[in-house]
C-alpha positions as CSV (number, residue, x, y, z in Angstrom):
1,M,113.1,152.1,127.1
2,R,110.8,155.3,126.9
3,T,107.6,155.0,127.5
4,S,104.5,156.9,125.7
5,P,101.6,158.1,127.3
6,D,98.1,157.1,126.7
7,I,96.7,159.1,124.9
8,Y,94.3,157.2,122.7
9,G,90.5,157.4,122.2
10,Q,87.9,159.9,121.7
11,W,88.6,164.0,122.4
12,A,86.5,166.7,122.2
13,L,88.4,169.6,120.6
14,H,87.6,173.0,120.0
15,G,88.9,175.7,117.9
16,I,89.5,179.4,117.6
17,T,90.1,180.7,113.7
18,L,92.0,183.9,113.8
19,A,91.9,186.4,111.6
20,P,95.7,188.2,110.9
21,D,95.9,190.7,113.2
22,G,94.7,187.6,115.8
23,T,91.2,188.7,116.7
24,T,88.1,186.0,116.3
25,L,87.1,185.1,113.4
26,Y,85.2,182.1,114.0
27,E,85.2,178.7,116.6
28,W,84.5,175.5,115.8
29,D,84.1,172.3,117.5
30,A,85.4,169.2,116.8
31,D,86.0,165.2,117.7
32,M,89.0,164.3,117.9
33,E,89.9,160.5,117.8
34,V,93.7,159.7,118.7
35,V,94.6,156.3,117.0
36,R,97.8,154.0,117.6
37,G,99.6,154.5,114.7
38,D,103.6,152.4,114.0
39,A,106.0,155.4,115.1
40,A,103.5,157.7,116.5
41,P,99.9,158.1,117.4
42,G,97.5,159.0,114.4
43,V,94.4,162.2,114.8
44,I,91.5,161.9,112.8
45,I,89.1,165.1,113.2
46,S,85.6,165.7,112.4
47,T,84.3,169.2,112.7
48,K,81.0,169.8,113.8
49,G,79.2,171.5,111.3
50,G,75.7,173.3,111.5
51,A,72.6,173.5,113.3
52,S,71.9,169.8,112.5
53,G,75.4,168.7,113.7
54,G,76.4,167.6,110.5
55,R,80.2,166.8,109.7
56,N,81.7,169.6,107.5
57,S,85.2,168.2,107.6
58,R,87.4,165.7,107.8
59,S,91.0,165.3,108.3
60,L,93.8,162.4,108.7
61,S,97.2,163.3,109.7
62,F,100.4,162.2,108.8
63,A,104.3,162.9,109.6
64,E,103.0,162.4,113.4
65,K,106.1,163.5,116.1
66,L,105.3,162.6,120.0
67,E,107.9,164.4,122.5
68,R,108.7,163.9,125.9
69,L,109.4,167.7,126.5
70,P,112.0,168.8,129.6
71,D,109.1,169.4,132.2
72,G,107.9,165.8,132.0
73,V,104.2,167.2,129.4
74,W,104.3,165.6,125.9
75,R,103.8,167.1,122.6
76,L,102.3,165.5,119.6
77,R,103.0,167.6,116.6
78,Y,101.4,166.3,113.2
79,G,100.5,167.1,109.7
80,Y,96.9,167.0,108.1
81,E,95.1,166.8,105.2
82,A,91.3,166.0,104.2
83,D,90.1,162.6,104.1
84,P,89.5,162.5,100.4
85,D,87.3,159.2,101.4
86,H,85.1,161.1,103.6
87,E,81.6,163.4,101.8
88,A,81.9,166.0,103.3
89,T,85.7,166.2,102.5
90,A,86.1,164.3,98.9
91,S,85.1,168.0,96.6
92,H,88.2,169.7,98.4
93,E,91.4,169.8,99.6
94,F,93.3,171.4,102.3
95,F,96.4,170.5,104.6
96,G,97.9,171.8,107.0
97,L,100.3,171.3,110.7
98,S,99.6,171.1,114.2
99,Q,100.9,170.8,117.3
100,L,99.4,170.0,121.3
101,T,100.8,170.1,124.3
102,F,99.2,167.4,126.7
103,D,98.8,168.4,130.5
104,A,100.6,166.0,133.2
105,D,97.5,164.7,133.8
106,L,96.6,163.5,129.9
107,I,93.1,164.9,130.5
108,R,93.6,168.5,128.5
109,A,96.2,169.4,125.4
110,E,96.3,172.7,124.1
111,G,97.7,173.8,121.1
112,S,97.6,175.4,117.8
113,S,97.8,174.7,114.2
114,C,97.8,176.2,110.8
115,N,96.0,175.7,108.0
116,Y,97.1,175.8,103.4
117,N,95.7,175.5,100.4
118,G,92.7,178.1,100.5
119,R,92.6,178.9,103.7
120,Y,95.3,180.1,105.0
121,V,94.7,180.3,108.4
122,I,96.1,180.1,112.3
123,M,94.2,178.2,115.0
124,K,93.9,178.1,118.6
125,L,93.2,174.2,120.0
126,R,92.2,173.1,123.3
127,A,91.0,169.3,123.6
128,E,89.9,167.3,127.1
129,R,89.3,163.9,127.0
130,V,85.8,162.5,126.3
């Protein structure tokens, strides 16, 4: 029986949104919560908006896949979509795909994401356990 890593809890997420030529369009920060799911961990991301620190986006994961790679580290792949029940994202839709590869110590993760339905961007992701 394979045991899953303890990646659950709060993470600080930093994203870099890239232009088609690979240059940085903008950077952003978010709170990421990894929660227990039926088959794999779920991911809830709330971006931090503006000088007031308010939220300007909230997404929920679906179709998660957690796998151990040959070198022993763990990768989490998931789809995500706008949370229709959250005030910041109730009026618009977006969805995308993400992957995060966790360091062996399970304190940091790096990965990438692509967003569809209006934004069509690629993002670099970096997370650190809070």
